[in-house]
N, C-alpha and C positions, 0 to 999 in steps of 0.2 A: 506685529500681533500674530501673523502666521507662523513665524519661527517659534514663538513662545508656545503656541498650541502644539506644534510638532514636537518640541522638547518635552512637553507634558505627556504627549501621547506615547513617545518612546519610553518615558519613565514608567507609565502605567503598564506597558507590555513587559518591561524588565522586572517590575515589581511583581507582576502576575507570575512570571517565570521563577522568581526568587521564592515565591510561596509554594512552588510545586516540587515534589520529590522526584527523583529519577524513577524510571519504570523498572519493574522487577524482571529478573532473568530467571526463568524456570528451567530446571534441568530434568530431563527424563532419560531413562536408560532402557534400551531395547532388551526384552527378556532373553533373547537368544545371543546377544552380543554385549556383554557387560563392559567391555573395554572400548566401546564406541558410545560417546556421550552426545546427546542432542540437547540444545538450548533454544528456548523460545523467549524472545524479548517481548514483554507484554505491553505493547503500545496502546492497547485498549483502555489502560488505566489513566490516560490523560483526562483532563477535565471534560473534554468533548468526546471522549470515548474512542479515539482512533489515532493511528499513526499520523494522520493529516494535521493534527494539532501542531506538531513541530513545523510542518511545511507552512501552515497558515501564519504562524508566528514569524517565520523567516520572510514570507512574502509581504507581510505588513511592514516589517522593519525595512525591507528593501524599498517598498513604495514610499514610505515616509522619508527615507534618506535620499531617494531620488527626486523628491519634490512632487510626486504623483498623487499623494494622499494628503489632504488638508481638511481643515475644519468644515463640517457640513457637506462634504463631498460624498455622493452615493458610491458605494462599493458594489461592483458587479463581478460575478464569476460564472464561468461555464463549468458545471460540475455534476457528476452523477450522484452526489450526496455527501460523502464524508468530508471532503474539502469544504463544501459549502456550509456544513454544520460548524466546522471550526472557524471559518471566516465570519460566519454570523456571530459567533461568540466574541471574536475580537472587534468586530464592528460595534457590537453592543457595548463592549468595554470602553470604546472610544467615542460612543455616542453618534455613530454614523449610520445612515440608512444602508440596507444591504438587500440586493436582489440576486437570487440564485437562478441561473438559466439551466434547467435540467430536463432530461427526457421524461415524458409522461409516465413511463413504466417504473420510474424510481420508487423504491419501497416506501410505503406509507409511513413507516417508522422514521425514516430519514427526513421526510418532508415535515413530520411533526416536530422533529428536533430543530430543523431550520426555523420553523415558526416559533418554537419555544424561546429561541434566542433573539426573537424580534425580526428575523429575516422574512423576505417575501419570495415566494417561488413563482417563477415564470416558466410554465410548462410548454414543451414543444413535442409534437408528434414524431418528428424526424430527428434522430439524434445528431445528424450531420448539421442541423441548423443552429446548434447551440452557439457556435462561433459567430456567424453573422448576426444572430439575435443579440448576442452580448455586445458586439460593436455598435449595433443600432441603439440599444438601450443606453450605452455609455454616451453616445452622441446626443441622444434625446434628453438625457438628464444632466449632461455635463459631468458625468461621473467618471470613475476610474475602473476600467476593465482589468482585473488583476492578471488574468491569462496564465494560470498555473502551468499549462502545457508548454508554454514558451520559457517561463522564467524559473521553473522549479530547480533546474540544475545549477543556476547561477545565483539564486537568492540565498542558498545555504553555503556557509563556509566549510568546504570539505576538509580543510587542514585541522580544524579544531572547533572551538566555541561551542562545545557540548552538542555537536551533531550526533546523529544516530550511530555512526560508525565508532567515533571516539568513545561514546558511552558504552557500547556493547563490548568493545575490546578491553576497556578499563575494568569492566565487571568480570571479564574472563581471566584476569591476571593471576588469581590464586587457584585456578582450576587445574586438574591433572594434565589437560592438554590446552594450555592457554592460547595457543595460536591455531585457530580452526583450520581444518582441511578445506572446508567450503563455507561460504555464506550463500544462502539461497534466498532470492528475493523476486517477487513478482513486480511487474511494471505497470503503472498507471500513467503518470506523467513521464516516468523515467528518472525523476529527480532523486529518489532515494537510492536507486541502483547506481546512479552517477556519483552520488556522495560516497557510498560505500566503496565503489571501485577505485575512485581517486584516492580515498584515504588509505586503502590497502597499499597502493603503490607509493604514496607519500611516506608511509610508515615502513616501507621496505619489508613487508611481510610476505611469506610464501603462500598465504591464504589465497584461494581462488574464489571468483564470483560466478555463481550460476544464476541466470535469470529464467524464470518460468513464466510462460505465457498461456492464456486461455484460448479457447476456440474463438473464431471470428475477430482475431486481432492480427495486425500486420507486423508487429514487432519481431516475431520469430522469423518470418520470411524476409524481413528487412535485414536481420542479422546475417542471414545466409546469402542474400542476393545483393544487398546494398543498393536497392532501388528506392529512392526517396519518394517516388510517385505512387507507391503501392497504396491501395485503398481496399476496404472491405464494405460490402453492401449491408452487412448486418452488424449490429452492436454486440458487445460482449454480454453474456448472461451473468458473468461473475462481476458484480458491481465493484467499481473502484479500480479495476485493472483491465488491461487490454484496450487497444484503441483501433478505430476503423481507418486511421491514417497514421503516417509516421510523424511523431511529435518532435519539435526542436529539442526538447530536454532529454530525449532518449539517445544514449551514447553507446553504440555497439562496440567500439574499439577497446573499451575497458572491461568487457565481458569475456570470461574464459570459456563459458559453455551456456547453451540454452536448451530448454525442453519445452515443447508445446504439450500442454496437459489437457486431455479431454475433460469437458465440463463435468461429466458423470464421475470421473476419477477425482476431481477436485472436491465434489460433494461427498463422495465416499470417504476420502481422507479427512474431511471436516468432521464427519460422524465418528470415525475412528479416533480422532484427536479428542472429541468429546468424551469418549470412553476412557481415554488415557488420563486426561486432566480433570474430568468431573465437572466440566463447564463448557458452555457453548461459545464458539468463535465463528467469525464470518466465512463466507465462501472463498475470499482471497487468501485467508489463512489456510484453508484446505488446499488451495493450489500450491502455496508455499510448502506445506507439509508433504504433499505428494512429491515435490522436488527433493525434499530431505530424504524421503524413502528411497528414491532412485539413487541418490548419492550414497546412502547407507548401503544399498545393495552392492554398488561398485566397490566400496571399501571392504565389505565383508568378503566378496569374491577375491579381492586382492590380498586378503588377510592383513589389512592395514588398520591399526588402532588410531584413535584420534577423536576429534570433536567436529560437530556441525552446528551451525546457527541459522535460525530464521526468525521471522517476526510474527507475533499475533497482531494482525492489522487493526481489527475492530471487534466489537462485541457481537455475539450471536443473537442477542435479543432484537437486533434490527432486522432479522430475517426469519422471524417465527412464521410469517405468512407466506414465505417463499421457500428458501432452501431447506428449512426444517419441516415443511409441510409436505407430507407424502402425496397428497392430492395435487398440489402444485407441481411437484416433480413429475408425476405421471402425465400431467397435461403438457409438460415440456418434453416428454419422451425420454426422461432420465431415470432409468432403472438402476438404482444404486446397489441393490442387493448382491448381484454377482461380483461387482467391484469390491464391495465391502468384505465379502468372503475372501477374496484374493489378498486384500491388504491385511486382514486379520491373520491369514495363513503365514504371510511374510513376517509380520510384527511379532506375533505370539509364538510361532513355531519355527521360524527361520527358514521357510521354504522359498528359496531363491526363485524357482521357476514361476512362482505366483506373480512376479512382477515383470516377466518377459513380455515384450511388446506393449508396454504401458504408456509409451509416449512416442 
């Protein structure tokens, strides 16, 4: 009976995928450099509104095929929001109870989305407690702790099977510069950057991978120092990316370059991108776009033509009361105006010096 339920569960997930179209690849051209093309893969158009929809699908299939998820078993995840939203969706699809263990400061919009899909939020005051609380709840309920931070890099097949890298490079095939100079990606679990980095190598491409990291995250320092014991006392203000500890899914050896992006620069880049696209994206997309601007600056200085790709990670309407709220930003000591002026000077007028000392 258990195997029959698992077979039906896998079929439901695959049928849900079959009903979904691939995400769009937007192209924008910097006014000052028409021969440098920027692409943004819109992962916010997934049913649950973020890049984490792909990860949640992979984690559920991984858990089902490993015998960890079965009928009636409670699903538990440690997540700052978007992964939990997507996992709540798949739990509902399979008729399973879901508990998200999240920091208390997680945006109200994300909590509402988890609740919308039938999930329950277990809030913790100290972000470092999300792991022990998840293990405790799994033991208490007899449930399965999905543990995205451990299994993200291995749950997704980096060689193919419609992973994020295969999808974006197939969409680039007919573009003027089909093989990008750089893919820029922020890291939360590290699973997406691992998938992209492996796929680039597997496909024998010359494309390089740049990972961007927010403040209060240890990934950047770990990339430079290789000290797995690094920790940070503060959690990232840019939801969904940056970690206070080195996660098992983060793979520094396949990364070609890293930048640590100030939070105020991430939010300024987010606001600039809103001007360019005419729509709101989340803070982690701002971090990604800031990395794109830094790589664009290098290409322009070197007089290199080509293309750059990054992701729109999630929808901006999840952050109307935080990142898009000037009062909230002031309370956090984040004055975006000077940074936004610098980024506009670079984007619209091609002033290289505006981006000096930006990371």
